[in-house]
N, C-alpha and C positions, 0 to 999 in steps of 0.2 A: 502496500499500501504507498509506505512510504517515496519506495524507489518513481512508482506511479507521479505521484505527486510533482516527488522532487523533478524528471521528466519531462512530466506538463507548462511548470516555473521558467522547467529552464527557454522552452521551448519559446512559448510566452519572452526571456527577455531576450532571444537570438530576433522572435521576426523585431517587438519593438527596438533594437539595437541595429536592424535594416531599413526599420524606413523612415533612422533620425541618423543613415549615414548620410553623405553626400555622397553623388553623383553627376548629378547636372549639372551644366552650362546653363547662363541663363536660357543662351536660343530654343533649345530642347524643353527647357521646364516651361517656356510660355506655350513654347506647343503643346505640349501635355496640356499645362493646365487647362487652355485654348481664348487668354492673350495674345496684350502683345509683348514683348518684353520692360518694353515703355510702363506697360502697369503692374509690373515686379521690383522695378525703379520706387515706383513710384511710393506701393505696398510699404518697402524699405524704409523712405524713404521718412513716410508716418509713422515707420514703427509701426505695422501688424505683419512686417512679415524683419527676421532677423537670418541673413542665407549664410552656409558655413562658409571661408577666406581664404585661398589662396591663395597669394602669388596679385594678389591684386585678384582675384577672380572668382565671380558669385560661385561657390554651388550650391547645390538644391536641391532639398534630400525627398525621398515620396511624401515624407509628414507634412514640408512646405509646398506642394504642390497641393494634397488634401486642403492645409488652410488657403489656398488662395481659394477654391473650389466655392469652399463653404465661403469670404468675404466677396461672391461673386453672386452664388446666391443671397445673401444675405440685403446685396447694395442693388442690385437685378428685382431678384420677387416680390423679398419681402421695403423695399426703399428705404431700408437703414441708410445713414447714409455713411464715412469713412470716418469722420469723430464717433457713432453709433457703435463702429466693427468696434471700435481702439475699446468700448469703453463694455460690453458685451464677451470679448478675448480677459479683460479686466475681471470682470464676476464670473465666466470661469474656471479661471485662472485660484482664484476667491474659493473655486466647488459650491457655488451658491446659484450655481443655472452647467443647462453639460448642453450646450450646442452642436458636436463632433454629434448626437444620437437623430436629433428633429432633420437631418438635416441628409438629403437623397441625394446621389452622386445623379439619380433621371434627374431631379431642380435642376438641375445647367445647364442654358443654353451651350449652344456654340458660339466664338466668340466671333467678334463683329469685327466688319476694316475701322469702327468708326470709335474702336474699345479703346485706346486711349486719349477720343476727343471725350467720353463722357467718362470717362475718370475726367479728364482732367476739368471739364462743366461742375462734376462733382464737389473739386476741391477747393472749384469757383467757389460753390455755388452757400459751403459751410464756410469760406469766410466775411462772406456778406452779413 
């Protein structure tokens, strides 16, 4: 019984580390998350993402890509601005809410050509 529990716990730890492992350059991460690379930079500037850096290159993990998908779900489908997304993530970090359980990847729409402009518009609306 103990060995089976240890094996399950070990498998979860390996899976979590694998999700956190930085592996994608910004262009690949943007494609996987269905956003423009500039959108990833904006999310980083706003403190919503914190990609790993190696030799001044941004490297994104699977967890980062999932976070981008959640940001897009909240902004596009739920109408939350980036400041609101930041508050939601802070509440989740405190254990007050669980955003990841509410999120379904089918809820994210494919990237539009004007994705960067829409993100920039969101920033402009928030600052006014």
